[in-house]
C-alpha atoms as one frame of an Amber mdcrd trajectory, in Angstrom:
protein
   0.000   0.000   0.000   1.177   3.493  -0.856  -0.262   6.596   0.744   0.519
  10.133  -0.389   0.435  13.149   1.905  -2.137  15.763   0.979  -1.731  19.533
   1.140  -4.172  19.505   4.074  -1.884  17.150   6.032  -3.889  13.950   5.601
  -3.232  10.990   3.338  -4.744   9.567   0.156  -4.386   5.937  -0.937  -2.471
   5.887  -4.239  -4.582   2.924  -5.381  -7.601   5.239  -5.596  -5.861   7.767
  -7.883  -6.882   7.527 -11.530  -5.172  10.663 -12.835  -2.714  13.355 -11.808
  -3.149  16.966 -12.879  -0.274  19.423 -12.801  -1.330  22.855 -11.647   0.845
  25.940 -11.464   2.355  25.191  -8.073   1.074  21.739  -7.116  -0.205  18.318
  -8.169  -3.855  17.405  -7.831  -4.857  13.752  -7.613  -8.173  12.792  -9.182
  -9.572   9.782  -7.319 -11.864   7.028  -8.571 -14.801   8.669  -6.754 -14.179
  11.977  -8.673 -12.692  13.562  -5.562  -9.886  16.080  -6.238  -7.096  16.081
  -3.665  -4.222  18.573  -3.661  -0.943  16.817  -2.877   1.691  18.159  -0.487
   4.358  20.498  -1.862   6.910  17.702  -1.309   5.759  16.073  -4.574   6.627
  19.145  -6.673  10.287  18.095  -6.908  11.200  16.079 -10.029  11.015  12.312
  -9.549   8.929  12.340  -6.389   5.921  10.765  -8.128   7.857   8.011  -9.898
   5.815   5.338  -8.092   2.812   6.589 -10.062   4.396   6.493 -13.518   1.487
   4.383 -14.754  -0.586   7.598 -14.718   1.717   9.206 -17.294   1.826   8.428
 -21.013   5.276   7.764 -22.570   5.109  11.255 -24.085   4.888  12.732 -20.602
   1.212  13.629 -20.892  -1.141  12.630 -18.133  -3.460   9.720 -18.823  -6.280
   7.983 -17.024  -5.511   4.603 -15.487
C-alpha cells in the first residue's frame, strides 16, 4: 500500500488515484470517486511521483488509469 500526503496534512491511498493533474504550483490527484485532492508540496520536486508512472503516457502527458 502506498499513501501520499495531501496539502491539508492527511493521506490519500495511491490505489484510488486515476489521474494526476499538474497545476501551477502543485499536483492534484483525481480519485476514482471523482474527488480532487491537492498533494503536499513535497511532490513538486522532479522524480517524487515516480511510483505513479502508470498515470503518465510515454510522451509525458497525463493519462487515465
